[in-house]
C-alpha positions in Angstrom: 0.0 0.0 0.0 1.5 3.2 -1.2 0.4 6.4 0.6 0.7 8.6 -2.5 -1.1 6.2 -4.8 -3.8 5.5 -2.2 -4.6 9.2 -2.1 -4.8 9.4 -5.9 -6.8 6.1 -6.3 -9.4 7.1 -3.7 -9.4 10.8 -4.5 -9.1 11.1 -0.7 -7.3 14.4 0.0 -9.7 17.1 1.3 -8.2 20.5 2.4 -9.5 23.4 4.5 -12.6 21.8 5.7 -14.7 22.9 8.7 -15.8 20.8 11.6 -17.3 21.8 14.9 -16.7 18.5 16.8 -14.1 15.7 16.7 -16.9 13.4 15.6 -17.6 15.6 12.6 -13.9 15.8 11.8 -13.6 12.0 11.8 -16.7 11.8 9.6 -15.1 14.2 7.1 -11.9 12.0 7.1 -13.8 8.8 6.5 -16.2 10.1 3.9 -13.7 9.9 1.0 -13.0 6.3 1.8 -16.7 5.5 1.9 -17.2 7.3 -1.4 -14.4 5.3 -3.1 -15.7 2.0 -1.7 -12.5 1.4 0.4 -14.7 1.1 3.5 -18.3 0.6 4.4 -20.3 3.3 6.3 -20.0 1.1 9.4 -16.3 1.9 9.6 -17.1 5.5 10.8 -19.3 4.1 13.5 -16.6 1.7 14.6 -14.1 4.5 14.9 -16.6 6.6 17.0 -17.4 3.6 19.3 -13.8 2.8 19.8 -12.9 6.4 20.6 -15.7 6.7 23.1 -14.6 3.4 24.7 -10.8 3.9 24.7 -10.2 7.6 24.1 -8.5 9.1 21.1 -5.6 6.6 21.0 -5.0 7.5 17.4 -3.7 11.1 18.1 -0.1 10.4 17.2 1.4 13.8 17.7 0.2 17.3 18.6 -2.2 18.4 15.9 -2.4 15.1 14.0 -4.7 12.1 14.3 -4.9 8.8 12.5 -8.4 7.6 12.9 -8.8 3.9 12.2 -10.7 0.8 13.3 -10.2 -2.9 12.9 -10.1 -4.5 9.5 -13.3 -6.4 10.2 -15.2 -3.2 10.9 -15.9 -2.5 7.3 -12.5 -2.3 5.4 -12.9 -3.5 1.8 -9.3 -2.6 0.7 -6.2 -0.8 2.0 -6.5 3.0 1.7 -5.7 6.3 3.3 -7.4 9.7 3.3 -6.0 13.1 4.5 -8.2 15.9 5.7 -7.0 19.3 6.9 -9.3 21.6 9.0 -9.4 25.4 9.0 -9.6 25.3 12.8 -8.6 22.5 15.1 -11.2 20.3 16.8 -10.8 19.3 20.5 -11.1 15.7 21.6 -12.4 14.6 25.0 -8.9 14.5 26.4 -8.3 18.1 25.5 -6.0 17.5 22.6 -6.5 19.5 19.5 -6.2 18.1 16.0 -6.1 19.9 12.6 -4.8 17.1 10.3 -6.5 13.7 10.1 -4.9 10.9 8.1 -7.4 8.1 8.2 -6.2 4.6 7.7 -8.2 1.6 6.4 -6.1 -1.6 6.6 -7.2 -5.1 5.6 -4.9 -6.6 8.2 -2.9 -5.6 11.3 0.3 -6.5 9.5 -0.5 -3.9 6.8 -1.2 -1.4 9.6 2.1 -1.8 11.4 4.6 -2.8 8.8 3.4 -0.8 5.7 1.2 2.1 6.8 2.8 3.4 9.9 6.3 3.8 8.4 4.9 5.9 5.6 2.9 8.1 8.0 5.9 8.6 10.2 8.0 9.6 7.2 5.5 12.2 6.1 5.1 13.7 9.6 8.8 13.8 10.4 9.2 16.4 7.6 10.0 19.8 9.1 6.8 21.6 10.2 4.7 18.9 8.6 1.4 19.8 10.4 1.7 23.6 9.5 2.8 22.8 6.0 -0.1 20.4 5.4 -2.6 22.9 6.8 -1.2 25.5 4.5 -1.6 23.3 1.4 -4.1 24.7 -1.1 -4.1 21.8 -3.6 -3.9 18.0 -3.6 -0.7 18.4 -5.7 1.0 20.2 -2.8 0.1 17.3 -0.5 1.4 14.8 -3.0 4.6 16.7 -3.3 5.1 16.5 0.5 4.5 12.7 0.3 7.0 12.5 -2.5 9.5 14.5 -0.4 9.1 12.0 2.5 10.1 8.9 0.4 13.8 9.2 1.3 13.1 8.9 5.0 15.1 6.2 6.9 11.7 4.8 8.0 11.1 3.7 4.4 14.5 2.0 3.9 13.7 -1.2 1.9 10.3 -0.1 0.7 9.6 -0.1 -3.0 7.1 2.8 -3.1 7.4 3.3 -6.9 5.7 0.0 -7.8 
């Protein structure tokens, strides 16, 4: 699963959106994956239920969340979406998020060995959150993903195939 190609195949980059609640923000981040058929509508409900039960365990760094649920909760194929918000939303633990990179993985192995290294590579870029929020076009986001491909986290990955 290639992050850049998943964004293209699912038309799943949405920039400068508005959400009043974390639930609405998660919905905006899952919608492109529902629209592309990568996940069923139940996937959104599974993320909400999991968040309400366990808290926002998928906030990976200040300003960034990776909403996801289990493969059996409605994942049809591996995919990613990326949503930026004009203003951050606040989760129940008080953490604010302005970038949501939603993951749909068909297995736990895909989640840990393929998806996470690509996400780390993107977000280790200097000022990644601010730069993503400032992006005006999908092409700008894709250029950031391309710039992350030389990360040591991706050593051994063939992201061009």
